[in-house]
C-alpha positions as CSV (number, residue, x, y, z in Angstrom):
1,M,-11.8,23.7,22.2
2,Q,-8.5,25.0,23.5
3,I,-6.1,27.6,22.2
4,L,-2.6,26.1,22.0
5,E,-0.7,29.0,20.6
6,T,-1.4,32.4,19.1
7,R,0.6,34.5,16.7
8,S,-0.1,37.7,15.0
9,K,-1.7,36.1,11.9
10,Y,-2.5,32.6,13.1
11,S,-3.7,30.7,16.1
12,F,-3.5,27.0,16.8
13,I,-6.6,25.4,18.4
14,I,-7.1,22.0,19.7
15,E,-10.6,20.8,19.0
16,Y,-12.1,17.9,21.0
17,D,-15.5,17.8,19.4
18,V,-15.6,15.3,16.6
19,K,-18.6,16.9,14.9
20,E,-16.9,20.2,15.0
21,F,-13.6,19.2,13.4
22,M,-15.4,17.0,10.9
23,K,-16.3,20.3,9.2
24,Y,-12.7,20.8,8.1
25,I,-11.6,17.2,7.5
26,D,-11.6,17.6,3.8
27,L,-8.5,19.9,4.2
28,G,-6.6,16.8,5.3
29,T,-7.4,14.4,2.4
30,D,-7.7,14.4,-1.4
31,I,-9.7,11.1,-1.2
32,P,-13.3,12.1,-1.9
33,I,-15.4,11.9,1.2
34,L,-18.6,10.2,0.1
35,P,-21.6,10.7,2.3
36,E,-21.5,7.0,3.2
37,F,-17.8,7.4,4.4
38,R,-18.7,10.0,7.1
39,K,-20.0,7.5,9.6
40,Y,-16.8,5.5,9.4
41,L,-14.7,8.6,10.0
42,I,-16.8,9.6,13.0
43,R,-16.8,6.1,14.5
44,S,-13.0,5.8,14.1
45,F,-12.3,9.2,15.6
46,K,-14.4,8.4,18.6
47,I,-12.9,4.9,19.1
48,Y,-9.4,6.4,19.1
49,K,-10.5,9.5,21.1
50,S,-9.0,11.7,18.4
51,K,-8.5,15.4,18.6
52,A,-7.7,17.9,15.9
53,I,-5.1,20.7,15.8
54,L,-6.6,23.5,13.7
55,L,-4.7,26.4,12.1
56,K,-6.9,29.4,12.2
57,K,-6.2,32.6,10.4
58,N,-6.9,35.6,12.7
59,I,-9.1,38.3,11.3
60,H,-9.2,41.5,13.4
61,D,-12.3,43.5,12.7
62,N,-11.5,45.8,15.6
63,I,-8.9,46.0,18.4
64,F,-11.4,44.4,20.9
65,N,-12.5,41.4,18.8
66,N,-10.2,38.6,17.6
67,N,-12.7,35.8,17.5
68,K,-13.4,35.7,13.8
69,G,-11.2,33.6,11.6
70,E,-10.9,31.0,8.9
71,I,-9.6,27.4,9.4
72,E,-6.7,26.9,7.0
73,G,-5.0,23.8,8.3
74,I,-5.8,20.6,10.2
75,T,-4.2,17.5,11.6
76,I,-5.8,14.7,13.6
77,I,-3.9,13.4,16.6
78,F,-4.4,10.3,18.7
79,N,-2.4,7.9,20.8
80,E,-2.6,4.3,21.9
81,D,0.9,4.2,23.3
82,P,1.8,6.9,25.9
83,E,5.2,7.3,24.1
84,I,4.0,7.7,20.5
85,L,1.8,10.5,19.2
86,F,0.1,9.5,15.9
87,F,-1.1,12.1,13.4
88,G,-3.2,11.9,10.3
89,F,-5.2,14.0,7.8
90,F,-2.4,16.6,7.8
91,G,-3.2,19.3,5.3
92,V,-3.3,23.1,4.8
93,Y,-5.3,25.3,2.4
94,N,-3.5,25.6,-1.0
95,H,-0.6,23.4,0.3
96,D,1.2,26.6,1.4
97,Y,4.8,25.7,2.5
98,Y,4.9,28.3,5.3
99,K,1.6,27.1,6.8
100,I,2.8,23.5,6.5
101,D,6.0,24.3,8.4
102,L,3.9,26.2,11.1
103,M,1.7,23.1,11.5
104,I,4.7,20.7,11.8
105,K,6.4,22.8,14.4
106,N,3.2,23.1,16.4
107,L,2.8,19.3,16.2
108,I,6.3,18.9,17.5
109,N,5.7,21.4,20.3
110,Y,2.5,19.6,21.3
111,A,4.4,16.3,21.5
112,K,7.1,17.8,23.7
113,K,4.7,19.4,26.1
114,N,2.8,16.2,26.5
115,N,5.9,14.0,27.0
116,F,5.7,11.9,23.9
117,R,9.0,10.3,22.7
118,K,8.0,9.8,19.1
119,I,5.7,11.3,16.5
120,R,4.5,8.9,13.7
121,G,2.2,9.4,10.7
122,P,0.3,10.2,8.7
123,V,-2.2,7.5,9.6
124,N,-5.6,8.4,8.3
125,I,-8.1,6.4,10.2
126,P,-9.9,4.4,9.1
127,A,-7.0,3.4,6.9
128,V,-9.0,1.0,4.9
129,I,-10.6,4.1,3.3
130,F,-8.2,6.9,3.8
131,G,-4.9,5.1,3.9
132,F,-1.6,6.1,5.5
133,G,1.7,7.8,4.5
134,F,2.5,10.7,2.2
135,M,2.5,9.9,-1.5
136,E,5.9,10.0,-3.2
137,E,6.2,12.2,-6.3
138,G,5.5,10.4,-9.5
139,S,2.8,8.2,-8.1
140,S,-0.6,7.7,-9.7
141,K,-3.2,10.3,-8.6
142,I,-6.2,8.3,-9.8
143,P,-8.7,8.3,-6.8
144,F,-8.6,5.0,-5.0
145,V,-9.5,4.1,-1.4
146,G,-6.5,3.7,0.9
147,C,-4.2,5.7,-1.4
148,P,-3.7,9.3,-0.2
149,V,-2.7,11.9,-2.7
150,N,-0.5,14.9,-1.8
151,P,2.1,17.2,-3.4
152,P,5.8,16.5,-2.5
153,I,6.1,19.7,-0.4
154,Y,4.6,17.9,2.6
155,Q,7.4,15.3,2.8
156,K,10.0,17.9,2.1
157,K,8.9,20.1,5.0
158,F,8.7,17.1,7.4
159,Y,12.2,16.0,6.4
160,E,13.5,19.5,7.0
161,N,12.0,19.2,10.5
162,K,14.1,16.1,11.1
163,F,11.5,13.4,10.4
164,Y,12.7,10.2,8.8
165,S,11.1,7.3,6.9
166,K,9.7,4.7,9.2
167,Y,7.9,2.5,6.7
168,I,7.6,2.5,2.9
169,E,4.8,0.8,1.0
170,D,4.5,0.3,-2.7
171,T,1.2,-0.3,-4.5
172,Y,1.0,-2.5,-7.6
173,K,-1.7,-2.5,-10.2
174,M,-2.5,-6.2,-10.8
175,A,-4.5,-7.9,-13.5
176,A,-7.8,-9.4,-12.5
177,F,-8.5,-12.7,-14.2
178,K,-10.1,-16.0,-13.3
179,V,-7.9,-19.0,-12.7
180,D,-8.5,-22.4,-11.1
181,P,-5.5,-23.0,-8.9
182,R,-6.1,-26.7,-8.5
183,K,-5.6,-27.2,-12.3
184,I,-2.0,-25.8,-12.1
185,P,0.3,-28.9,-12.4
186,K,3.1,-27.2,-10.5
187,Y,1.3,-27.3,-7.2
188,D,-0.4,-29.8,-4.9
189,F,-3.0,-28.1,-2.8
190,S,-4.8,-31.3,-1.7
191,D,-4.1,-30.6,2.0
192,Y,-5.4,-27.0,1.9
193,E,-8.8,-25.4,1.7
194,V,-9.9,-21.7,1.2
195,K,-13.1,-20.6,3.0
196,F,-15.2,-17.4,2.8
197,P,-16.8,-16.7,6.3
198,G,-19.0,-13.9,5.0
199,K,-20.7,-11.2,7.0
200,E,-22.6,-13.6,9.2
201,N,-19.6,-15.7,10.4
202,I,-16.7,-13.2,10.3
203,W,-16.8,-12.7,14.0
204,K,-16.3,-16.4,14.7
205,V,-12.9,-16.3,13.0
206,M,-11.9,-12.7,13.6
207,D,-9.6,-13.4,16.6
208,E,-7.7,-16.1,14.7
209,M,-7.3,-13.8,11.7
210,I,-5.9,-11.0,13.9
211,A,-3.5,-13.3,15.7
212,L,-2.2,-14.8,12.5
213,H,-1.8,-11.4,10.9
214,S,0.1,-10.0,13.9
215,S,2.5,-13.0,14.0
216,V,3.4,-12.9,10.3
217,M,3.4,-9.2,9.7
218,P,4.6,-7.5,12.9
219,E,6.2,-4.4,11.1
220,Y,2.9,-3.5,9.4
221,S,0.9,-4.2,12.5
222,N,2.8,-1.4,14.3
223,I,1.8,1.2,11.7
224,T,-1.9,1.6,12.6
225,P,-2.0,1.3,16.4
226,N,-4.2,-1.2,18.1
227,T,-6.1,-2.3,15.0
228,I,-8.3,-4.6,17.1
229,K,-10.2,-1.6,18.4
230,N,-11.3,-0.6,15.0
231,V,-11.6,-4.0,13.3
232,Q,-15.5,-3.8,13.2
233,T,-15.2,-0.6,11.1
234,L,-12.9,-2.5,8.6
235,F,-15.3,-5.4,8.1
236,D,-18.5,-3.3,8.2
237,Y,-17.0,-1.2,5.4
238,I,-16.0,-4.2,3.3
239,F,-19.4,-5.9,3.6
240,E,-21.3,-2.6,3.0
241,F,-19.7,-1.9,-0.3
242,G,-18.1,-5.2,-1.2
243,E,-18.7,-8.9,-1.6
244,E,-18.6,-12.1,0.5
245,W,-15.4,-13.2,-1.3
246,M,-13.5,-10.2,-0.1
247,V,-12.6,-11.9,3.2
248,W,-11.1,-15.4,3.1
249,T,-9.3,-17.9,5.3
250,L,-6.9,-20.7,4.5
251,H,-7.0,-24.0,6.4
252,Y,-4.7,-27.0,6.7
253,K,-7.0,-30.0,6.4
254,P,-5.0,-32.5,8.4
255,S,-5.2,-30.3,11.5
256,G,-8.2,-28.1,10.6
257,K,-6.1,-25.1,11.7
258,M,-6.3,-21.7,10.0
259,I,-2.9,-21.1,8.6
260,G,-3.6,-18.2,6.2
261,C,-6.1,-15.4,5.6
262,G,-6.6,-12.2,3.7
263,H,-9.1,-9.5,2.7
264,A,-9.7,-6.9,0.0
265,A,-11.4,-3.5,0.2
266,P,-14.0,-2.4,-2.3
267,N,-13.3,0.8,-4.2
268,P,-16.5,2.8,-4.5
269,L,-14.6,5.6,-6.2
270,S,-14.5,3.7,-9.5
271,M,-17.4,2.2,-11.5
272,D,-17.9,0.8,-15.0
273,R,-20.6,2.0,-17.4
274,R,-23.2,-0.2,-15.7
275,G,-22.6,1.3,-12.3
276,R,-20.6,-1.7,-11.0
277,Y,-17.5,-1.3,-8.8
278,D,-14.6,-2.3,-11.1
279,T,-11.6,-2.3,-8.8
280,A,-10.6,-3.5,-5.3
281,R,-7.6,-3.1,-3.0
282,F,-6.2,-6.4,-2.0
283,L,-4.8,-5.6,1.4
284,H,-3.4,-8.8,2.9
285,W,-2.2,-12.2,1.9
286,V,-1.0,-13.9,5.1
287,V,0.4,-17.4,5.4
288,E,1.9,-18.9,8.5
289,K,5.7,-19.2,8.2
290,K,6.0,-23.0,8.2
291,H,3.5,-23.2,5.3
292,Q,5.2,-20.5,3.2
293,K,6.9,-21.2,-0.2
294,K,4.3,-23.8,-1.2
295,G,2.4,-21.6,-3.6
296,L,-0.4,-20.9,-1.2
297,T,-0.8,-17.3,-2.3
298,V,-1.6,-18.7,-5.7
299,L,-4.2,-20.9,-4.1
300,M,-5.8,-18.0,-2.3
301,Y,-5.7,-15.7,-5.4
302,G,-7.2,-18.4,-7.6
303,S,-9.9,-19.4,-5.1
304,V,-10.9,-15.7,-4.7
305,S,-10.9,-15.2,-8.4
306,L,-13.3,-18.1,-9.0
307,E,-15.7,-16.6,-6.4
308,A,-15.3,-13.0,-7.7
309,F,-16.4,-13.9,-11.2
310,K,-19.5,-16.0,-10.2
311,N,-21.7,-13.1,-9.5
312,T,-20.8,-9.7,-11.1
313,S,-24.1,-7.9,-10.5
314,R,-22.4,-5.3,-8.2
315,T,-18.7,-5.8,-8.6
316,K,-17.0,-6.7,-11.9
317,L,-13.2,-6.4,-11.4
318,K,-11.2,-4.7,-14.1
319,Y,-8.0,-4.8,-12.1
320,G,-6.8,-5.0,-8.5
321,N,-4.6,-2.9,-6.4
322,G,-2.1,-4.5,-4.0
323,P,-0.1,-2.6,-1.3
324,F,3.1,-4.2,0.0
325,G,5.9,-3.1,2.3
326,I,9.1,-2.8,0.3
327,K,10.7,-5.6,2.3
328,N,7.8,-8.0,1.5
329,E,9.7,-9.8,-1.3
330,A,7.3,-12.8,-1.5
331,N,4.1,-10.8,-2.1
332,I,5.9,-8.4,-4.4
333,G,7.2,-11.3,-6.4
334,F,3.7,-12.7,-6.6
335,A,2.3,-9.4,-7.8
336,K,5.0,-9.0,-10.5
337,N,5.2,-12.6,-11.7
338,K,1.7,-14.0,-11.3
339,T,-0.6,-11.0,-11.9
340,M,1.6,-8.9,-14.2
341,G,1.7,-6.3,-11.5
342,V,3.2,-2.8,-12.1
343,R,4.2,-0.4,-9.3
344,T,2.0,2.7,-9.5
345,R,2.3,4.3,-6.1
346,R,4.6,4.7,-3.1
347,H,3.6,5.9,0.3
348,I,5.9,6.8,3.2
349,I,5.2,6.8,6.9
350,L,7.4,9.3,8.8
351,E,8.6,9.4,12.3
352,K,10.5,11.7,14.6
353,M,12.3,11.1,17.9
354,I,11.5,13.8,20.5
């Protein structure tokens, strides 16, 4: 623990001990922290060597003792690039605008003192559970993994401190239904095959999936830094709560090459009356550029749907949730036109030049 700055009413403390700042992490998220989620938080914080900036309210019980106090604000900071300071889990007690502003200014001062050129966030690692970005006003507040909830005062105060929008992501609520893609006359999928590696074989194809994702979606790949470091957390989470069909790969039969992939995240925050998970967040639909515009997203969706409805003992999908960058016209078009998708949320990643 290190004191960064002290004022008459508040002190800023940087906390290095993960177990210590985990005591206050709920200040930085409205997504319920299930007991099973805590190990993923701790693992991610340690992998990224995260620290926490804490806002402590000073309580003077006498003129000689200023050690007591309550933590009223938190943000997690980490960096993979010496020029970019990432922050996440930014929140203050009662969402007080004055304390939010204090926290932002201290974050900026920390970045300046440590020679960062940019500040970017919020990125709430692991993002598969806690998401990224501040929620735009008017978005759905129904609890869902990967979908932070916050009042608009946060964005307002960041904009007042000269932050700007770096990346905007819309989330669509999509119908979940079973369809056999090979029975759709419009498409010829005879040269393609969808596979489900499952928990036992995911590590054999992981490197290919990461390389394919990075080549097709470079903008998104720059939001959460060095995702390779934390990819085991992603897949461990998916297979702990989810199903084998939630990770898939797409192959071109003539060459045997993987030319597409995707994965979905289970949402343990929503269950039906029988205790089954009834929603999932479909995170990625990636297709190599030269194979695009051939309906292959339809092939992947249909193949996944057939698997999803085979065994519904633990997961029976009522609907899906799909996040897409606002420039991702192909996937947005698929969500709207093929799954009757309706935009329900928007999240904004902010950045500031130092």
